[in-house]
Rosetta silent file (secondary structure, phi, psi, omega in degrees, C-alpha in Angstrom):
SEQUENCE: MPVRLLDVTSYTTFDFVEGYAFGPDWRDDSAAVVDVDRPSESPGTVRLQIEFDGDDMEHVEPHADSLTLSPEQARGLAADLKRHAANAEAGEDVPRGRGR
SCORE:     score description
SCORE:     0.000 S_00000001
   1 L     0.000  133.957 -177.325  -23.397  -60.770  -77.905 S_00000001
   2 L   -64.590  -48.777  179.245  -23.735  -64.462  -78.995 S_00000001
   3 L  -133.638  129.747  176.721  -25.749  -65.611  -75.937 S_00000001
   4 L   -99.241  127.608 -176.888  -27.309  -63.174  -73.544 S_00000001
   5 L  -102.018  -33.880 -179.784  -27.565  -64.398  -69.978 S_00000001
   6 L   -95.973  139.767  176.098  -28.867  -61.082  -68.441 S_00000001
   7 L   -78.423  134.769  172.583  -32.157  -59.564  -69.764 S_00000001
   8 L  -113.217  110.352  179.705  -31.525  -56.026  -71.169 S_00000001
   9 L  -130.198 -171.927  175.707  -34.659  -54.098  -70.895 S_00000001
  10 L   -70.484   -6.379  178.101  -35.664  -50.562  -70.222 S_00000001
  11 L  -103.027    0.531  179.897  -35.206  -51.361  -66.538 S_00000001
  12 L   -63.676  138.135  176.436  -31.620  -52.608  -66.936 S_00000001
  13 L   -51.737  -66.166 -179.345  -29.275  -50.285  -64.723 S_00000001
  14 E  -134.989  120.414  168.510  -26.647  -49.849  -67.328 S_00000001
  15 E  -110.414  133.852 -178.452  -26.545  -51.392  -70.740 S_00000001
  16 E    62.090   52.807  166.001  -23.425  -51.280  -72.818 S_00000001
  17 E   -80.009  168.143  175.740  -20.865  -49.672  -70.583 S_00000001
  18 E   -92.346  141.725  179.091  -17.127  -50.038  -71.335 S_00000001
  19 E  -155.696 -179.924  170.387  -15.330  -52.624  -69.233 S_00000001
  20 E  -158.184  156.807  173.681  -12.562  -55.221  -69.269 S_00000001
  21 E  -113.948  153.536 -176.649  -11.554  -58.515  -67.790 S_00000001
  22 E  -144.968  150.724  171.672   -7.864  -59.116  -67.013 S_00000001
  23 L  -117.892 -170.870  179.916   -5.329  -61.835  -66.099 S_00000001
  24 L   -65.642  -29.893  179.208   -1.733  -61.783  -65.137 S_00000001
  25 L  -143.327   32.531  170.270   -0.704  -61.138  -68.769 S_00000001
  26 L  -151.529  166.363 -178.530   -3.777  -60.365  -70.732 S_00000001
  27 E  -152.187  127.443  174.848   -6.675  -57.928  -70.987 S_00000001
  28 E  -115.808  108.884  174.069   -9.944  -58.232  -72.908 S_00000001
  29 E   -78.623  152.332 -173.321  -11.833  -54.894  -73.403 S_00000001
  30 E  -166.716  149.537  159.122  -15.487  -55.244  -74.012 S_00000001
  31 E   -66.081  149.839  179.537  -18.900  -53.737  -73.789 S_00000001
  32 E  -142.668  160.327  175.360  -20.759  -54.832  -70.810 S_00000001
  33 E  -118.299  140.217 -179.025  -24.172  -54.724  -69.156 S_00000001
  34 E  -123.836  128.899  178.591  -24.618  -53.931  -65.488 S_00000001
  35 E  -138.787  147.214  173.108  -27.778  -54.463  -63.463 S_00000001
  36 E  -128.737  130.210 -178.385  -28.815  -54.070  -59.860 S_00000001
  37 E  -145.706  178.352  168.684  -32.046  -55.532  -58.582 S_00000001
  38 L  -110.617  105.984 -177.526  -33.711  -57.138  -55.516 S_00000001
  39 L   -65.631  135.726  178.703  -33.990  -60.846  -56.404 S_00000001
  40 L   -61.471  -24.874 -174.620  -37.422  -62.431  -55.744 S_00000001
  41 L   -85.294  -14.248  179.507  -35.643  -65.597  -54.386 S_00000001
  42 L  -141.685   68.113 -166.459  -33.742  -63.495  -51.759 S_00000001
  43 L   -65.359  -21.953  179.235  -35.865  -60.400  -51.052 S_00000001
  44 L   -85.660   19.420  176.975  -33.740  -59.213  -48.216 S_00000001
  45 L  -132.656  170.287  175.839  -30.697  -58.634  -50.478 S_00000001
  46 E  -118.206  134.596 -177.702  -29.474  -56.577  -53.314 S_00000001
  47 E  -104.018  130.486  174.193  -28.132  -58.235  -56.460 S_00000001
  48 E  -119.984  117.272 -177.341  -25.383  -56.657  -58.628 S_00000001
  49 E  -124.306  143.770  178.076  -24.717  -58.422  -61.913 S_00000001
  50 E  -137.480  142.071  177.993  -22.352  -57.836  -64.875 S_00000001
  51 E  -143.294  126.474 -177.233  -22.056  -59.562  -68.181 S_00000001
  52 E   -88.606  155.463  174.984  -19.308  -58.783  -70.795 S_00000001
  53 L   -69.993  111.724  179.744  -19.997  -59.138  -74.553 S_00000001
  54 L   -60.668  -23.564  176.013  -18.717  -62.688  -75.311 S_00000001
  55 L   -66.207  -29.528 -179.538  -17.716  -61.777  -78.830 S_00000001
  56 L   -81.587  -16.326 -165.649  -15.070  -59.353  -77.475 S_00000001
  57 L   -97.558  111.467  178.424  -13.612  -61.743  -74.965 S_00000001
  58 L   -86.807  -28.959 -169.039  -10.650  -63.887  -76.114 S_00000001
  59 L  -108.021   -8.468 -173.460   -9.721  -65.295  -72.709 S_00000001
  60 L  -125.406  122.074  178.490  -13.110  -65.651  -71.026 S_00000001
  61 L   -65.037  151.396 -178.780  -15.998  -67.898  -71.917 S_00000001
  62 L   -56.858  132.125  176.877  -19.512  -66.111  -72.137 S_00000001
  63 L  -170.016  166.107  172.733  -20.884  -65.904  -68.531 S_00000001
  64 E  -116.999  145.546  176.989  -22.394  -63.431  -66.096 S_00000001
  65 E  -107.405  144.300  177.771  -20.953  -62.547  -62.626 S_00000001
  66 E  -138.272  135.766  174.101  -23.355  -61.856  -59.648 S_00000001
  67 E  -120.885  138.361  179.251  -22.793  -60.407  -56.213 S_00000001
  68 E  -105.750  120.717 -174.194  -25.360  -60.727  -53.331 S_00000001
  69 E  -123.236  146.176  174.047  -25.101  -57.735  -50.998 S_00000001
  70 L   -75.923  165.598  177.805  -26.908  -57.045  -47.765 S_00000001
  71 H   -55.054  -41.811 -175.933  -28.776  -53.624  -47.663 S_00000001
  72 H   -61.870  -42.229 -179.324  -25.898  -52.258  -45.472 S_00000001
  73 H   -69.289  -35.572  179.933  -23.278  -53.360  -48.054 S_00000001
  74 H   -64.363  -47.423  178.726  -25.256  -51.937  -50.896 S_00000001
  75 H   -60.813  -37.405  177.204  -25.450  -48.562  -49.133 S_00000001
  76 H   -57.659  -56.602  179.358  -21.688  -48.859  -48.470 S_00000001
  77 H   -57.498  -36.656  179.875  -20.994  -49.475  -52.126 S_00000001
  78 H   -67.303  -41.000  175.077  -23.252  -46.544  -53.135 S_00000001
  79 H   -65.495  -42.503 -179.493  -21.512  -44.222  -50.854 S_00000001
  80 H   -66.503  -36.694  177.076  -18.088  -45.262  -52.095 S_00000001
  81 H   -66.775  -38.491  176.711  -19.268  -44.805  -55.711 S_00000001
  82 H   -65.902  -39.528  176.963  -20.584  -41.274  -54.972 S_00000001
  83 H   -60.268  -48.112 -179.968  -17.267  -40.401  -53.296 S_00000001
  84 H   -69.062  -30.477  171.910  -15.234  -41.617  -56.191 S_00000001
  85 H   -65.946  -45.916 -177.889  -17.508  -39.867  -58.739 S_00000001
  86 H   -56.058  -48.857  178.356  -17.265  -36.661  -56.908 S_00000001
  87 H   -58.026  -40.300  175.092  -13.431  -37.026  -56.903 S_00000001
  88 H   -63.766  -43.397 -179.828  -13.396  -37.889  -60.625 S_00000001
  89 H   -68.943  -29.580  179.599  -15.398  -34.833  -61.507 S_00000001
  90 H   -90.263   -2.450  177.906  -13.025  -32.585  -59.398 S_00000001
  91 L    75.527   17.816 -173.420   -9.919  -34.337  -60.852 S_00000001
  92 L   -93.786  141.842  172.832   -8.805  -35.440  -57.336 S_00000001
  93 L   -78.133  145.453  177.126   -6.893  -38.685  -56.637 S_00000001
  94 L  -117.963  122.657 -178.130   -8.424  -41.163  -54.246 S_00000001
  95 L   -54.997  147.332 -176.907   -6.125  -43.388  -52.182 S_00000001
  96 L  -100.343  154.886  174.840   -6.505  -46.986  -53.028 S_00000001
  97 L    87.573  178.705 -174.681   -6.912  -50.037  -50.695 S_00000001
  98 L   -73.353  154.550  177.803   -8.350  -50.328  -47.217 S_00000001
  99 L    85.177   12.851 -176.137   -8.350  -47.668  -44.721 S_00000001
 100 L   -80.152    0.000    0.000   -8.843  -44.808  -47.154 S_00000001
């Protein structure tokens, strides 16, 4: 990565996962870093951050994205991830969209 915005350390949640950014008529595949933490500037929240390798991105300038979640939202995301992981392991389809 030319410029690293997120620190990648032994505490980083996931370093170098596969991901992609996409637009209406393009897709850039890239390695990415994903991190979850509790930011010191907002201790009552959970922060989810992702950064793609800028060298692999043709359509997107180097940057990192960040989401701020309430503890309830973080638990909901974790539950949804567990459900989808279990279905992926079982080879089952999961309905997409709201109301699933």
